[in-house]
C-alpha positions as CSV (number, residue, x, y, z in Angstrom):
1,M,-9.2,-9.9,22.4
2,P,-12.2,-7.5,21.8
3,Y,-12.9,-6.6,18.1
4,V,-15.4,-4.5,16.3
5,V,-16.8,-5.0,12.8
6,L,-17.3,-2.1,10.4
7,R,-20.5,-2.6,8.4
8,K,-21.7,-1.8,4.9
9,T,-25.3,-1.4,6.0
10,Y,-26.8,0.8,8.7
11,V,-29.4,-0.9,11.0
12,S,-31.3,1.1,13.6
13,Y,-29.8,-0.7,16.6
14,M,-26.4,0.9,15.6
15,G,-27.6,4.2,17.1
16,E,-25.6,7.3,16.2
17,A,-23.0,5.3,14.2
18,L,-20.0,7.0,12.7
19,E,-20.0,6.7,8.9
20,T,-17.7,7.4,6.0
21,K,-17.9,7.1,2.3
22,V,-15.6,4.9,0.2
23,Q,-15.3,4.3,-3.5
24,S,-15.9,0.6,-4.1
25,I,-13.6,-1.1,-6.7
26,T,-16.0,-4.1,-6.7
27,T,-19.1,-2.2,-7.7
28,G,-17.6,1.0,-9.1
29,R,-19.9,3.0,-6.9
30,P,-19.5,4.8,-3.6
31,R,-20.7,3.0,-0.6
32,T,-20.8,3.9,3.1
33,I,-19.2,2.0,5.9
34,Y,-20.4,2.3,9.6
35,L,-19.0,2.0,13.1
36,D,-21.8,1.1,15.5
37,A,-22.3,3.6,18.3
38,K,-21.8,1.0,21.0
39,D,-18.4,0.0,19.5
40,R,-17.1,3.5,19.6
41,S,-16.4,3.1,23.3
42,L,-14.3,0.0,22.6
43,C,-12.1,2.0,20.3
44,A,-11.8,5.3,22.2
45,G,-8.3,5.7,23.6
46,K,-7.1,2.3,22.3
47,R,-4.4,1.2,20.0
48,V,-6.1,-0.9,17.2
49,A,-5.2,-3.0,14.3
50,I,-7.4,-2.8,11.2
51,V,-7.9,-5.8,8.9
52,D,-9.3,-6.1,5.4
53,D,-9.8,-9.1,3.2
54,V,-8.1,-7.7,0.0
55,I,-6.4,-4.3,-0.3
56,S,-6.4,-3.1,-4.0
57,T,-6.6,0.7,-4.1
58,G,-6.4,1.4,-0.3
59,S,-9.7,3.3,-0.3
60,T,-11.3,1.0,2.3
61,L,-8.2,1.0,4.3
62,Q,-8.3,4.8,4.4
63,A,-12.0,4.8,5.3
64,M,-11.2,2.5,8.2
65,R,-8.4,4.7,9.4
66,D,-10.8,7.7,9.2
67,L,-13.4,5.9,11.3
68,M,-10.9,4.8,13.9
69,G,-9.4,8.2,14.2
70,R,-12.8,9.8,14.6
71,A,-13.6,7.2,17.3
72,G,-10.5,8.2,19.2
73,A,-8.4,5.1,18.4
74,R,-4.8,5.0,17.3
75,V,-4.1,2.6,14.3
76,V,-0.9,0.8,15.1
77,A,-1.1,-2.0,12.6
78,E,-2.8,-2.8,9.2
79,A,-3.4,-6.3,7.9
80,A,-5.1,-8.1,5.0
81,V,-5.4,-11.6,3.7
82,F,-4.1,-10.3,0.4
83,T,-2.8,-7.1,-1.2
84,E,-2.8,-6.6,-5.0
85,G,-1.3,-4.1,-7.4
86,D,1.9,-2.4,-6.7
87,A,3.4,-4.4,-3.9
88,S,5.7,-1.5,-2.8
89,Q,2.6,0.5,-2.0
90,W,1.6,-2.1,0.7
91,K,5.0,-2.6,2.5
92,D,3.6,-1.5,5.9
93,V,0.6,-3.9,5.5
94,V,0.9,-7.4,7.0
95,A,-0.6,-9.8,4.5
96,L,-0.7,-13.5,3.8
97,G,0.1,-12.9,0.2
98,H,0.2,-10.5,-2.8
99,L,-1.9,-10.9,-6.0
100,P,-0.8,-9.5,-9.3
101,L,-3.3,-7.4,-11.2
102,M,-4.7,-9.3,-14.1
103,E,-5.6,-7.5,-17.4
104,P,-9.2,-8.2,-18.5
105,A,-9.6,-10.7,-21.2
106,K,-10.5,-9.2,-24.7
């Protein structure tokens, strides 16, 4: 099954990559994710599943949807290793488990 990897860093071999901004919950700063130009043709006209490690706010998930749509793909499934936060928010995401949000220690 072919797959593509969305990257956090642009490298010149990626050509005219598609890019989109996402607010990182990990760093608290915006970051850019990229879809390599050569991978665009693998996505165009295809039904795709997008997969993330942990979905917290959904901002990366939305950025992946955006890139796939702009590449001409149709997202038909969304998956993650874990979701966290409000479980009802992720009812359409296939995940191995759900993590509760922990309050920071004082």
